[in-house]
N, C-alpha and C positions, 0 to 999 in steps of 0.2 A: 041749391044750385049756385046761388051767388057766393056761398061759402066755398064751394068747390073751385069756382073760377078764381077767387081770391087766393086759395091755397096753391093752385097751379101757378099763378102769377108770382107768388112768393118764392116757390121753389125755382122758377125760371130766373128770377132776379138773383137768388142766392147762387145758382149755377153760373150765371154770367159774371157775378162778383168773383167767384172762385177761379173761373177761366181767366179773368183779368189779372188775378194775382199770379197764376201760373205763367201767363204771358210776360208779366213784369219780371218774374224770376228768370225766365228764359232770356229775356232781353238783357238783364243784368249780367247773367253768366256769359252771354255772347260778347257783350262789351268788355267784360273783364278778360275774356280770352283774347280778344283783339288787342286790348291794352298790353296784356302779358306778352303776346306775340311781337307787338311793335317794340316793346322794351328790350326783349331778347334779341330781336333783329338789329336794333340800334347798338346793342352791346357788342354783338358779333362784328358789325361793320366798324365800330370804334376800335375793337381789338385788331381787326384786319388792317385798318389804316395805321394803327400804332406799329404793328409788325412790319408793314411796308416801309414806314418811316425809319424804324430801326435798321431794316435791311439796307435802305439807302444810305444811312449813316455808316454802316459797316463797309459798304461799297466805296463810300467817300474816303474813309480811313485807309482802306486797302489800296485805293488809288494813290493816296499820299505816300504810303510806305513803298509801293512798287516804283512810283516816280522817283522817290529819293534814292532807292537802290539803283535805279537806271542811271541817275546822275553819277553815283559812286562808281558803277561799273564802267561807264563811258570814260570818265576821267582817268580811272585806274589803268584801263587798257591803253589809252593814248599816252599816258605817262610812262608805262613800261616800254612801249614802242619808241617813244622819244629817247628814253635812256639807252636802249640797245642801239638805236641809230647813231646817237652821239658817240657811244663807245666804239662802234665799228668804223665810223666815217671821220671821227675827229681825234679821239684819244689814242687809239692804236696806231694810226698812220703818223701821228706826231712823234711817237716813240720809235717807230721803225724807219720812217723816211724812205719808203719804197716807191719805185716808179710803177706806172700802170696799176696803181692800187684799185682803181675803179673796175677794171677788167677782172682782176684777181678776186675782188670781193664778190662780184656778180657771178663768177664761175663757182666759187665756194657756195654762194647762195643757191645756185642752180642744183648743186649736189644735194644740199640739205632739203630743198623743196622737192626734188625728185624722190628722195628717200621717204619723205612724208607722204607723197602721192602713192608711192609703192606700198607702204605698210599701213597707212591710215585710210587711203581712199581719196576721193575728190572733195577735199576740204580746203578752206571753208566754202560752204555752198554759196551760190550767188543770192543776192537779195531777192530777185524775182522767184527763185526756187523756194526760198524760205517762206515768202508771202503766199505763194501758190499752195504750199503745204498747209499753211494756217487757214486759208480759205476753204480748203477741202475737208480739214479735220478739226478746225477750231483749236489746234494746239501746235506747238513747235517742239520737235524731238530734242531732248536734252541729254541723252545718253552718250553722245559723242562730242560734247562741248570741249573736252580737253584736246581732242584732235584738231578742232577748228582753231583753238587758241594757239597751240604750238605752231601749226602750219602758218597761220596768219602772222605771227611774230617773225617767223623766218622770212616770209614774203616781203613784209613791209620794212623790216630792218635792213635787208640787203639791197634796198634801192629800187624795188619794183615800181613801175609807173602805174600804181593802183592805189585805191583808197581803202580806208578801214571799215566802211559801212557794211560790207558783206559779212565780215566776221562779227561785228557788233550786233547786227540784226539777229543772227543765230544765237549769240551768247545771251543777250537781254531777253529775247523771246523764249528761249529755252528755260531760263531761270524763272521767268514769270509763269510759264506753264507749270513748272515744278511746284511753285508756291501755290498756284491755283488748285492743283490736284491734291496737294497736302491739306489744304483747307477743306476741300470736298470730302476727303477721307475722314475728317473729324466732324464735319457738320453734314449729317445725312439728310436733314430736312430740306425741303424745297424753299430756298431763300433767294432774295435778290442777288446776293453774292454768288450763290451757286448757279443761278440761271444766267447771269450776265458777266461772269468773271472773265469770259473771253474778250470782252471789251478792253479790260485792263491789259491783257496780253498784246492786243492789237496796238493800242496807243502807247504802251511802253516802248514798243519797237519804233513807232513813228517819232516818239520823243527822242529816242537815241539818235536816229538819223538827223532830226532837227538840231540836236546839240553838235553833231559833227560839222554840219554846215552852218551853224549859228543861225538857224532859221526856225524859230518857234512856231511859225504858222504852217510849216511843211505838212504836218499830219492832218490839217483841216481838209485836205483834198479828198480824203476818204468820206468825210461828212457830206461833202458836196456831191460826190459821185453816187452814194448809196441812196437813191431816190425812192426805192421800194419800201424803206423802213417806215413803220408807223410813227406818229408824232411822239409817243411815249418813248420808243426805242431811240429816236433821234435825240430827244432831250437827255436821255441817260448817256448816250454816246458822247454828246457834247460835254456833259458834266465830267465824265471820266477823262476825256481828252484834255480839257482845261486844267483839271486838278493834277493829272499825271504830268503834263508838260510844265506847269508852274513849279511843282515840287522838284521835278528833275532838273530844270534849268537853275533853280535856286541853289540846289546842292552843287551842281556843276560849276556855277559861277563862284561859289565860296571856295571850292577846292582849286579852282583855276588860279586863285591868288597865290597858292603855294609855289607853283612853277611859272608864274607870270604869263600864263597862257592868254593870248589875245581873244577878246570876246567878239571880234569881227574879223572876217577873212582878209579883207584888204580895203584900203581907202583909195578909190579911183578918182576922187575929186568931183566937183560939180559938172553937170552936163549943160550943153547949150544946143538948142534945137532951132535951126533956121531953115530956109528954103532948100539949101543943099542937102541937109539931113533928111528932110521929108521926101525929096525926090529920090534919095538913095535908099530909102527904106526897103522897097521891094527888091532891088538888086542885092542888098545886104542879106535879106532873108533867103534869097536864092543861093547866095554864097554859103550860108549855114546849111541849107538842105544839100547842096553839092558836097560839102565836107562830110555830112552824115553818110552820103553814098560812098565817098572815098574810104571812110572808116569801115563801112560794111565790106567794101571790096578788099581792103587789107586783110580782114578776117577770113574772107573766102579763100584768098590766095595762100595765106599761112596755114589754114586748115588743110588745104589740098597738099601743100608741100610737106607738112609734118604728119600726115595721115599714116605713112608707112611705119612711123615710130610710135604708133598708138600704144603698143604693149611694152615699150621701152621708156618707162617713166623718167628715169634718171637722165638718160641721154637727151631726151626731149627737153627736160628742164634745163640742162646744161647749155643746150643750143639757145634757149631763151635767154639764159644768163649771158651768153656770149654776145647776142644781139644787143641786149640791154647795156652791157659794159662797153661795147664798141661805140654805140651811138652816144652813150652817156659821157664817154671820154671826149668826144668831139663837141657835143652839145650838153653840158652839164645840167642845164635847166630841164632836160627831159627826164632826169632821174626823179624818183619818188612820186608821190601822189599829185603834187602840184599845189597843195594847200599853202605851204610856206613860200613856194616859188612865186605865187601870185603877188606877194608883197614886193619881191625883188623886181618882178616884171613891171609892176605899177610905178616903182621908183626909178627904174633904169631904162625903160623902153625907148626914151628919146635918144639914148646913146647908142642904139642899135640901128642897123639899116632895115628898111622895109622888107627886103627879101630874106634877111636873117630871121626876122620875126615870123614871117609866113613859113619859112623852112622849119623853124623850131616847132610851130604849131602842127604842121603836117607830120614831122618826125615824132611828136608826142602821140599822135593818133596811131602811128605805125607801131611804136614801142609798146603802147598799151595793148594792142591786139596781139603782138608777139608774146607778151607776158601771159595773157589769158589763154592763148592757144597752146603754149608750151607747158602749161600746168601751174604757172604762177597765178593763183586764183585770188581775186579781190574785187573791189568795186571800181567802176569806170567813170563815175560821175565827176570826181575831182579832175582827173586827167582831161576829160572832155571840156570842162569849164576852162581849164588852163589853156588848152589848144584854141578854144574860141576867142579868149581874151588876146592871146598872142597874135593870132591872125587878124583880129579886129584892129589891133594897134597898127599892124603892117599896112592894112588897107587905108587907115587914116593918114598914114605917112605918104601914101601914093596919091591920094585924092584930097581935095580941100574939105575934109569932114571933121566934125568934133570927135575926138578920140573916144570919149566916154560913151557917146551915142553909138558909135561904130561897134565898140566891143560889146555893148549891151544887146544890140540887135543880132549880131553874128552869133554870140554865145547862146542867146535864148533860142534862136532858130535851130542851131546845131544840137543843143541839148534836147529840145522838144522833138526833133526829128529822130533822135536816137532812142529816147525813153518812151516816146509816144504817150506822154501824160502831160498835156498842156497846162492843166490846172496846177498840178504839182510843181511844174517848172516855174510858173508865175509866182507861186507862194514861196518857192525856194529863193528866187532872185529879188523879191521885193525889198529885202534888207541888204542885199549885196550891191545893187545898182540904185542910182537916184530914183526916188519915187515919182518924180516929174515925168519919167519916161515910161510910166505904167501902161499907157495906151499903145505905145510902140512895142512894149513887151508882150502885151496881149496879142497884137497882130503877129508878132514874130513867133509866138508859141502856137497859135491856132492855124496859121496859114500852112505850115508843113503838114498838118493833119489832113486838111482838105485837099492839098496837093496829092497826098498819098492815096486818098479815096478816089480822086479823079484819075490818077494813073492806074489804079486797080480796076476801075470801071472800064477804062479804055482797053486794058489787057483782056478783060472778060469779053468785051464786045468783039474783039478781033479773034 
């Protein structure tokens, strides 16, 4: 009996020992599997991070390339327009010595612009239209770039009171879209560049506009306005914006040495802010808002007057040329975008009367709308800036105000009321006007926005 009990105990101990060995083997296999899984997971994560890093590197390089191309395109377009303008307005009249050259050139320009409108269509498109297309499709059409280029050169070379930003936005954005689509056709995989290439298109456009106005911070307003983006997307947008803008401005500044292009729009001198200027801030802002209303009213009247000629593109454009040539003969500073005329105004405003300065500013607003309504298509930011500066100087002559403070407040309020983008206006003017006036600029940029909301709420209530 004792032998049986001992035998049973021995077998039980042996079974327990074997079970322990099996358990140990199972545990070893489980740990090995876990270790193998962890190693494989870490390897995949490392590969993913490496690919994302390489993708970011490609996006960085692509931003540099597109930024550089943007600088080349911006300078090249402005150089061509400068050459044709000098040829038409300086070289040829010096050879011919004809009277009423301004009216004649503007009439010829009207014929050319009308023919472009008739056979090409409504080109160049406005900056708002191009940006609206990008927001809805994440691309900018490039198939009609030649139409925009030809029409814009005609418009700007023949003295239109318009700026080049409308044409350049379409040109730069279209070519950036083409480059992005070409890359996507070669790289089928889902990469950072494929996923976020539209950022480069967006900020190449903003960089081009910033170069025109010598305002590298201009494009930052989109970063401040896009509050719904995740932190990662915001970081990537910031990277693309900074890289594209730096590359573009670097190339633009290098090329500008060839034709001695100014890297600042105008030097208005230092500002002085005293009690008179602080007390006049609100009235000056109201003047800017009133001028925006006048500008809109001019557009309404001209649209109504030229509506019967909607299908007669050439005749309508010739009428616009006649208005431009007539007013340009009487007030030569109203011709062209106003970019170069700002320097003349800053240097010679003290030699003009207050009423002449105010008259030039109001005439500038009228001529700008006359060009836009009659088919001379382009940007209106430069003309608005010029009008605000001219009228601001006029007001400073009528009242004991610092002229630089006066032009800063009036121009900021007018531009903000027209564009309805206060952040963009502030960033645009930070390098144009003295930085010590930044608080007054902020007030002048935002007050028109809240006044418009107040007016709208009152109209809804009534």
